[in-house]
C-alpha positions, -999 to 999 in steps of 0.1 A, spaced: -948 624 469 -910 639 462 -898 608 467 -918 593 446 -906 615 415 -869 602 427 -877 567 425 -895 571 386 -869 597 377 -843 571 386 -864 542 370 -862 564 335 -827 568 342 -823 536 344 -845 519 315 -821 545 292 -790 537 302 -808 496 296 -809 515 259 -777 525 253 -756 493 267 -780 470 248 -786 482 219 -804 460 191 -785 437 171 -796 447 138 -792 435 104 -763 456 93 -740 449 129 -751 411 116 -735 418 85 -708 429 88 -700 403 115 -709 368 90 -683 389 68 -658 390 95 -665 353 101 -664 342 69 -623 354 66 -618 335 93 -587 307 81 -578 281 87 -543 255 78 -518 232 96 -487 218 87 -465 188 105 -435 195 127 -414 181 153 -407 192 185 -390 178 218 -415 161 239 -408 147 281 -400 105 284 -441 109 299 -453 125 269 -434 105 249 -451 75 265 -413 59 259 -378 55 273 -347 57 262 -331 28 242 -309 7 258 -271 8 253 -262 43 263 -244 56 289 -256 74 324 -251 111 310 -267 99 271 -297 85 289 -305 117 313 -304 139 286 -315 121 258 -346 140 239 -375 125 226 -389 145 197 -422 134 184 -447 146 150 -471 167 159 -500 187 132 -499 226 138 -530 240 136 -534 276 128 -563 298 130 -557 329 115 -581 360 111 -598 366 145 -609 401 158 -621 418 184 -654 412 172 -649 375 177 -645 344 192 -638 312 179 -644 274 192 -625 245 181 -641 214 186 -620 177 178 -653 154 170 -631 122 179 -625 134 212 -652 163 221 -625 180 237 -627 217 228 -608 250 229 -616 290 228 -600 316 215 -604 353 216 -586 381 201 -568 385 232 -552 352 233 -537 352 195 -508 375 182 -529 397 162 -553 381 154 -534 344 144 -532 313 170 -514 283 171 -520 250 193 -508 214 182 -522 180 181 -503 149 180 -496 130 148 -517 97 151 -528 64 133 -567 79 130 -578 109 110 -591 137 131 -622 160 120 -623 199 140 -655 216 137 -644 260 138 -669 280 156 -671 315 148 -692 337 172 -697 375 184 -680 392 215 -685 406 237 -681 437 222 -705 439 197 -743 440 202 -752 402 185 -728 386 216 -723 344 214 -745 344 185 -728 321 159 -722 332 130 -699 308 105 -687 274 109 -656 256 93 -646 226 92 -606 207 93 -588 177 86 -560 165 97 -547 127 78 -534 97 100 -497 85 97 -499 59 78 -481 27 93 -483 12 65 -460 33 42 -431 13 63 -445 -21 51 -418 -33 27 -449 -35 5 -438 -2 -9 -404 -6 -10 -398 3 -52 -434 24 -57 -434 49 -24 -450 72 -53 -485 51 -44 -508 71 -29 -514 44 -4 -478 45 2 -477 82 14 -468 91 48 -501 103 59 -535 90 44 -566 110 42 -588 73 36 -587 46 65 -579 15 50 -573 -18 64 -542 -38 59 -559 -63 36 -570 -38 13 -534 -17 15 -517 -52 0 -542 -62 -24 -537 -27 -38 -501 -27 -36 -500 -54 -55 -524 -45 -79 -504 -15 -84 -472 -24 -82 -481 -49 -115 -495 -24 -130 -471 -5 -132 -439 -26 -127 -423 -59 -135 -431 -70 -105 -398 -69 -92 -378 -42 -75 -354 -29 -89 -321 -22 -67 -294 10 -78 -261 -10 -77 -238 15 -64 -203 23 -93 -185 14 -66 -203 -17 -58 -203 -26 -96 -167 -22 -102 -157 -41 -70 -180 -70 -79 -167 -72 -112 -126 -73 -101 -141 -103 -76 -150 -123 -102 -121 -120 -120 -97 -129 -90 -121 -160 -85 -124 -169 -126 -86 -158 -140 -82 -188 -155 -113 -188 -178 -106 -149 -184 -72 -161 -191 -84 -178 -217 -112 -161 -231 -86 -130 -235 -57 -157 -257 -86 -170 -277 -106 -130 -287 -66 -121 -292 -58 -152 -317 -90 -146 -334 -81 -113 -339 -48 -122 -351 -61 -149 -377 -85 -119 -386 -57 -97 -394 -37 -120 -407 -62 -129 -435 -74 -97 -444 -32 -85 -452 -25 -118 -473 -57 -108 -498 -47 -73 -499 -13 -88 -511 -24 -106 -532 -46 -81 -547 -17 -61 -554 8 -84 -567 
């Protein structure tokens, strides 16, 4: 009988303890967590950083010395993606929808609630899904509270095309694009834009120094013509001056 009482007492303590550890996830806590989750922020910027030859998937250019070759630095562009306002009550799962890769960030992974990761700039638009969950310090652990979305643009290879010369302000000539346009459509639209916003030709700005040197070169190559024209202009000017003076004298007389 004594053993039975001890067993019952132990079971009661276990049940009470279980209720204490696994308290119910009530509406008040859920609302608080939803508010925290909605406050999580996301953003990105373009950065440049050094990478290894393996990561760059390239080799140094030709013509370098051995020392230059060994110390050559590859620099590539990345999207640095920031997730902010993560609290102890939350954790975040970021999914690259193009590749299916997932990254999970707990509060312990952050710097005062902020964390970032880098993704190489590529030639395709990338969509990310950002799911915010309740952490194990809450009574609502592993509940998905909020979902956000982020899209990074693609590098626009067409921006390097000669078709963009003189119309760099046209959105299809920008370095990054959030719309995918094949080359044929790009070519047609670029020409339409050029026709409606310019005279159809690309005007080149000629530096003053080049303009002056071109004039001097013309004078040197055609000095006889320039001399003849100058003499004619001086003669015409002298004749006009003579006629004007003669008329004035005749009036005075």
